[in-house]
ZADRENVEX-654465 format. One record per residue (C-alpha): x, y negated, z. Coordinates in pm, whole numbers, plus 50000, padded with zeros to 5 digits. Each point is the difference from the previous one (the first is absolute). Example, Ala and Ser with C-alpha at 12.3 -4.5 7.8 and 13.67 -1.06 7.14 Angstrom:
BEGIN
<rec><u>51230</u><v>50450</v><w>50780</w></rec>
<rec><u>50137</u><v>49656</v><w>49934</w></rec>
//
This chain:
BEGIN
<rec><u>52317</u><v>51536</v><w>52958</w></rec>
<rec><u>50313</u><v>49818</v><w>50099</w></rec>
<rec><u>50163</u><v>50144</v><w>49677</w></rec>
<rec><u>49751</u><v>49805</v><w>49772</w></rec>
<rec><u>50161</u><v>49695</v><w>49832</w></rec>
<rec><u>49871</u><v>49668</v><w>50112</w></rec>
<rec><u>49755</u><v>49838</v><w>49760</w></rec>
<rec><u>50074</u><v>49636</v><w>49909</w></rec>
<rec><u>49651</u><v>49835</v><w>49984</w></rec>
<rec><u>50129</u><v>49736</v><w>49770</w></rec>
<rec><u>50095</u><v>50239</v><w>49722</w></rec>
<rec><u>49726</u><v>50254</v><w>50036</w></rec>
<rec><u>49732</u><v>49736</v><w>49989</w></rec>
<rec><u>50143</u><v>49850</v><w>49683</w></rec>
<rec><u>49966</u><v>50320</v><w>49797</w></rec>
<rec><u>49646</u><v>50070</v><w>50133</w></rec>
<rec><u>49895</u><v>49637</v><w>49941</w></rec>
<rec><u>50131</u><v>50026</v><w>49650</w></rec>
<rec><u>49810</u><v>50320</v><w>49942</w></rec>
<rec><u>49680</u><v>49851</v><w>50142</w></rec>
<rec><u>50045</u><v>49686</v><w>49776</w></rec>
<rec><u>50039</u><v>50224</v><w>49695</w></rec>
<rec><u>49691</u><v>50193</v><w>50091</w></rec>
<rec><u>49808</u><v>49682</v><w>50041</w></rec>
<rec><u>50116</u><v>49883</v><w>49661</w></rec>
<rec><u>49895</u><v>50322</v><w>49829</w></rec>
<rec><u>49652</u><v>50008</v><w>50179</w></rec>
<rec><u>49947</u><v>49628</v><w>49904</w></rec>
<rec><u>50084</u><v>50075</v><w>49640</w></rec>
<rec><u>49765</u><v>50303</v><w>49995</w></rec>
<rec><u>49718</u><v>49800</v><w>50152</w></rec>
<rec><u>50044</u><v>49725</v><w>49735</w></rec>
<rec><u>50006</u><v>50254</v><w>49724</w></rec>
<rec><u>49690</u><v>50174</v><w>50134</w></rec>
<rec><u>49821</u><v>49666</v><w>50023</w></rec>
<rec><u>50081</u><v>49930</v><w>49640</w></rec>
<rec><u>49879</u><v>50343</v><w>49889</w></rec>
<rec><u>49684</u><v>49952</v><w>50193</w></rec>
<rec><u>49950</u><v>49666</v><w>49838</w></rec>
<rec><u>50053</u><v>50124</v><w>49646</w></rec>
<rec><u>49784</u><v>50323</v><w>50044</w></rec>
<rec><u>49722</u><v>49793</v><w>50151</w></rec>
<rec><u>50000</u><v>49762</v><w>49706</w></rec>
<rec><u>50006</u><v>50288</v><w>49749</w></rec>
<rec><u>49727</u><v>50179</v><w>50184</w></rec>
<rec><u>49789</u><v>49684</v><w>49989</w></rec>
<rec><u>50051</u><v>49964</v><w>49628</w></rec>
<rec><u>49913</u><v>50368</v><w>49942</w></rec>
<rec><u>49691</u><v>49970</v><w>50204</w></rec>
<rec><u>49890</u><v>49687</v><w>49802</w></rec>
<rec><u>50034</u><v>50189</v><w>49678</w></rec>
<rec><u>49786</u><v>50289</v><w>50134</w></rec>
<rec><u>49702</u><v>49776</v><w>50098</w></rec>
<rec><u>49708</u><v>50010</v><w>49772</w></rec>
<rec><u>49869</u><v>49681</v><w>49853</w></rec>
<rec><u>49693</u><v>49870</v><w>50196</w></rec>
<rec><u>49708</u><v>49878</v><w>49785</w></rec>
//
């Protein structure tokens, strides 16, 4: 193992930290979009369910 190049922790952490940061951004964006879709579909379903109800006499 003495032939393996030494790893500089300052440079290797930078690229992995950047990758993790990008993943966090993507996941946060996906979560926000999912929440918006859930909100819209819930509202639409409520409207649809309201139109299906029979009038009560």
